[in-house]
C-alpha positions as CSV (number, residue, x, y, z in Angstrom):
1,M,48.9,106.0,43.3
2,A,50.3,103.4,45.7
3,Y,52.7,101.1,44.0
4,Q,53.4,97.4,44.8
5,D,56.1,95.1,43.5
6,G,55.2,93.4,40.3
7,A,54.7,93.7,36.6
8,A,53.1,96.7,34.7
9,T,53.2,98.5,31.4
10,L,55.1,101.8,31.0
11,R,53.7,104.2,28.5
12,T,56.2,106.8,27.1
13,P,55.5,109.5,24.6
14,T,56.2,107.1,21.7
15,T,55.8,103.5,23.0
16,A,54.5,101.0,25.6
17,L,56.8,98.5,27.1
18,P,57.2,96.0,30.0
19,L,57.8,97.5,33.4
20,E,58.9,95.9,36.6
21,I,57.9,97.9,39.8
22,A,60.2,97.8,42.8
23,A,58.2,99.4,45.7
24,S,59.3,97.3,48.7
25,Y,62.6,98.0,50.5
26,R,63.9,94.5,49.5
27,A,63.0,94.9,45.8
28,R,64.4,98.5,45.6
29,T,67.6,97.3,47.3
30,R,68.1,94.5,44.8
31,G,67.1,96.6,41.7
32,L,69.1,95.5,38.7
33,L,72.0,94.0,40.7
34,G,73.1,90.6,39.4
35,R,71.3,90.9,36.1
36,D,72.9,90.9,32.6
37,G,70.2,93.2,31.2
38,V,66.6,94.3,31.6
39,E,63.6,93.9,29.3
40,G,61.8,97.2,29.3
41,A,62.4,99.2,32.4
42,L,62.5,99.1,36.2
43,L,60.6,101.7,38.4
44,L,62.1,102.3,41.9
45,T,59.5,103.9,44.1
46,P,60.0,105.8,46.3
47,A,63.5,106.8,45.3
48,A,65.5,110.0,44.7
49,S,68.9,108.6,43.8
50,V,70.5,105.4,42.6
51,H,74.0,103.8,42.4
52,T,75.5,101.3,39.9
53,F,78.0,99.5,42.2
54,R,78.2,95.8,41.4
55,M,76.2,96.3,38.2
56,R,77.2,94.5,35.0
57,F,76.1,97.0,32.4
58,P,75.5,100.8,32.0
59,I,72.0,102.1,32.5
60,D,69.9,105.1,31.6
61,V,68.3,106.8,34.6
62,A,65.2,109.0,34.6
63,Y,64.3,110.9,37.7
64,L,60.6,111.4,38.0
65,D,58.5,113.8,40.1
66,R,55.2,112.8,41.8
67,R,53.3,113.3,38.6
68,L,55.7,110.9,36.7
69,R,57.2,113.8,34.7
70,V,60.9,113.5,33.8
71,I,62.9,116.0,35.8
72,A,66.4,114.7,34.9
73,L,68.0,112.1,32.7
74,T,71.5,110.6,32.8
75,T,73.5,107.5,31.7
76,M,75.5,105.8,34.4
77,P,78.3,103.3,33.9
78,P,78.9,100.6,36.5
79,G,80.5,101.7,39.7
80,R,78.9,105.1,40.1
81,L,76.9,106.9,42.7
82,G,74.1,109.2,41.4
83,L,73.4,112.5,43.1
84,P,70.0,112.7,44.8
85,R,67.4,114.9,43.0
86,P,65.4,117.0,45.5
87,R,62.0,116.8,43.7
88,A,62.4,113.2,42.5
89,R,59.9,110.7,43.9
90,H,60.6,107.8,41.5
91,V,63.5,106.5,39.5
92,L,63.2,104.7,36.2
93,E,66.1,102.5,35.0
94,A,66.7,100.9,31.6
95,E,69.6,99.7,29.6
96,A,71.8,102.5,28.3
97,G,70.4,104.0,25.1
98,A,66.9,102.8,25.6
99,M,65.4,106.0,26.8
100,A,66.6,108.0,23.8
101,A,65.0,105.4,21.6
102,W,61.7,105.8,23.5
103,G,61.8,109.6,23.0
104,L,62.1,110.3,26.7
105,R,63.5,113.7,27.5
106,V,63.2,116.2,30.4
107,G,59.7,117.5,30.7
108,A,58.1,114.3,29.2
109,S,55.5,112.5,31.1
110,V,55.1,108.7,31.4
111,S,52.3,106.6,32.8
112,V,52.1,103.2,34.6
113,E,49.4,100.7,34.0
114,R,49.2,97.8,36.4
115,L,48.7,94.4,34.9
116,D,45.7,92.5,36.2
117,R,46.7,89.7,38.6
118,P,45.2,86.3,38.0
């Protein structure tokens, strides 16, 4: 699936929630910088690692393979550099604690449903 910047719905094993897709270089570079929180989650694609320099809040990070299966999960406080994951093709970010509440764990699969554009 070819991703474009914009809004979508993320389906986890237990819930559906708002998703922002950051597929362009500019959108991936900005990510969650300068924000005080995020509603739902942010999908960075393509991506194999992230950092939290200049971020205002801790985040949960899920590294996803090409089939959108979770290969690693971590919580990162501000000011950290995440190690690249060799099989990761996408990175999902959310506020710390959110992914546990969604039932997301290593091996779980998620899906992305694009919202229709007017």
